[in-house]
Structure formats: structure tokens, C-alpha cells
C-alpha angles and dihedrals in degrees: 000000000000092000089055091052092051091049091054091050090054097042098048097068089041090053091049091052091055091048094051112087126217118261116198094331095317125086118250087247092057092048093051092044090055094050093049097041090054092053103035113045123205094245099044138065108304148209142226120218132193132183122187131181123193088354094303122115110240097168132024122159143142131221135192127358133327092196122019096190095051093035093235114165118226117259128196091248096056116126125233139186101254099201115195095006078084087077090073090060092047092049093050090048089055090050089051089056090048090056089048089056094242096122144001126228091237093052112124117239089241087072087070101026105030095187096047107132105237094170089233092303128126106240114181138188087253090058091051092050094049100042090243099113098101090225113143112259108235092212089067092053124095089233090074089083090056097048102035094098097037125101106232132176115238090256092050089052091049089052088061093067110015097093095048118113115264116260090216140336115287113277094010096102144005118240121162105248132186094186091069092059092047087057090048091052090053091049090051090053094046095049098040097042093227138087120278089243093054093044092054093045095050101036102035117013095043094043093049096043091242097161095164096054128096147164096256119260128176094206102045115092105240115188111227097016110159117222117243126231143188130197135222110147089333139007116286134176112274119260117265117256129183107236089222086075101060088032112149091359096060121344104110128109128206146139133240095263093053091047088056088053088052092052092047091049089052090050091049093050090239094155106030139003120280092250089054099047089050087070088067091056098047117116099230126204138220123248089273093053096256112144118242099195091228133104126178107316094336131086110227108221143136138236113214092326098321114112113241139188114213149165136178132198138207127183132153104304100359140077125183144177135191126185129184122190106196098190092062097025091235122153124190127183129177120182124187135188100218133072086214103070114047114198095210096106097041093046090053092049091049091050090050090051092048093056093044095249103107124184116242115285127205090260089062093063116108132200119249129189120247090251090055091050094046089058091081102039117127145067123305127194115210134208091258089056092252116141118211127187123213111207136175126225127168093343093310128112119223133191122210129177116224110257094024129101092206116104122188132203114235116203127206122245090168134351091280104023121080136167134201114258095222104036152027095274128117139183125211112193126202143155125243126177091345094307127107117237134185131200111217113203132177129163092284112018137051118194132172121222126200125204115258130189 
């Protein structure tokens, strides 16, 4: 029996190496290793990363430390607070109640909280799910510092923000909003007759076999819990927060393997019918028809032309990111135990590698003469009315938006194709009818700019 176990331990990493394709002369594994090793050092707070394709794990590793004080290295199975990835679970719970006939997405919140002050506006469940309600987000209010360590009931937490002025009329704008998901948690409790924590455990964690996932609790002994950190001049233990405060907007814990189970359960329509879950992945629009790139608990995005469904999380001591690319059935999750080192950029780069559409790397940069660079200098006005200036300094092009002090290096991939050094933004220059033009492209928006004098 022991020999068989040892054989499996040896064969599993070998099998992964055969599954991982080569990317530009390096294996996918080597590319991902490099990205994560650069960001998460061996002696600092760490990260776990998982990549799966067609439901099979092709990469699963850990970097850095799970506990700096006890000198415990990170392992792939370590458990993290996942922050706002919790919103996916809240949204699916709402859709489950919709299928059960207990609520409608266009129900007003006064159906569930009759005395909620709506200021004469029609605020619906749909608005709460899509961050378009206009309700003030309590996490942007100064009072958050006062209540962060207090144990509040859902209704006591709602009382913190309910009398605040509206930020905008419902459906008129998109503004990421934790208050909306607090209200959704309360609605789940009211309609189900049980606590949010129990509802999630019974209807999601148990159904999906997520045995390493929890509603967070400081007092419960949780095997494999990573410690959370912050950084000022040095690493320090994360501030204490009562988990009644993030509640249905951010109080769940999990690990990468369980998050893959979650994604597979979503794909298999374990919780709701296919036609219902599609509502979560719809790119909704504002009242004026403008897209918001958000569904119900998922950001609707793309990675180099491939549609993606994503969400990140940040809570005292932890930052997280999960990305699913349905066209290639690729899932990527990176979880970290420090507020200081968000995995959003590295997760996106890993996902791009996994689908064979990598973002530019330093080795892709070419050298251009000063005359080639000068070809694109000037001011460009874009379709969103933004004006950006392209300038040259010491053989380097820079882009700067009018009204902003921030200036960004843009690096050449070809004589007319440049990308931003610190982001997922690119410029493609051209000439049309004697005027210079530039196509601005980031992960969501494309906008054309035309030269102005």
C-alpha cells in the first residue's frame, strides 16, 4: 500500500509536466513559475496558484510563507479569506431563491425591508446584484473604522448606511458597492429562514463537495488556515475585523482546489438551471444602454479577445483573484495572504498564457530609432473625449492623459504597436487621410484617437 502511495506522489508532478504545453521555448509551468516567483518571495507572505483546463488541474503550486512568525511555508492546500469572491456565492444563492419562486429579480427592496428609505426611487434586487443601485457603500464611509471590530447583526449593519444620501439614481451609473450585497445577504436569510452562513454551507459547500471552505470565524480551529499580513515599512499582522462586517459581501474562506470545485459545479448547473445561471454572466447595461461589464457576482471581461468571467477579493490581510475563460474551459485562481501584493495582474497573465494568448513580455520589446519614435508624437483626442499626449524623452515614448499627473512608458512591439509597461493597455498607431490615429485598447474598452493640433 505504501509503495503505491509513493508511486502516485512521483507520477503526479510528472503527469502535470506532460500536460503543460511549451510557450515560446519555455513550458507553461516555467512561465507561470517565473511570474509567481518574481512576485511572491520565499521569505515573505505567499500565494497559492491553480490552473485547470477541461476540469483537470494542470498547475498547482505554493510560494512564500503561510505563517511568518512560525516559519511555515505555504502549501497548495492552505486556506485563505477570499474577500469579494464571496459575492459569486451570494449571487448564486439569490438565483436559487428565484428558481424556488421566493423572489423576482425586479422585486423592490421594500418588499423585504418595508421601511427601507428609497428616497422615492425604485431600487430592485437586480440593481443590488449589479452595483447599480446608487446606495452608499458602507466600506467607503468613515464609520467603517468604528464598526470594523464590532459584531453586528445584518440589520444593524444595514442601519449603518440606509439613511445615507443616494450616490445616483438606480440604473444611472455603475459603482462597486458592498452595501448591495449586505442587503442581499439579509434577503437570503429572510426568505430561507436560516443564517447566511448555514445557507451557504448546506446549499453550496456541501453540494459541491467543498470541504475546505467556510464562513470565516476567528475562534473556530481551521486546519490549514494561512495567516494574514499587511505592510507599512515591514510586514505586520493584519488588523482584526469582525466577519459580521463583510458578511455576504466578503466573509467566506476557501482554497484553490475548492474554488475549482465551485467553478465545476457552476459549469455543471449543480445549483440552478443553465438558463438561470446565464443571468449571472450577462453583461448588463445602464438605463442609457451603456455596458457595465458586470453580471451577478462576476465581472464580464476578456483576455486578448477571449471572453472571461472574473472576480477579485481584498480583505484585511488577504487578496485573491479567480478567472474563468469559458471558450477554452480554463480556470485560474491565485490566493495571497497579504493586503500588500494583489494577484490581479499575475492571475491575468497566467490565464493569458494558459489559453495561448500571452501578454507582451520584456523579451518582445524591440529597439526603434528616434526618428521612428518621433513619428507618433502629438496629442490625440479619443471617442470618450479624453486627450492623451505622446511625448519623447531620452529615447523613450510616454503617454499622459490631460488633467492627470501620471505618465506611463509605452514600449514598442513593432514600429506602430506599443504597450504600457505597467498594465494591460496597448496602442496601435496608423495614418488615415493624412492624419495620425491611434487605437487604444485595454482589457475592456477599445477607443480610437485622432491627432489634434
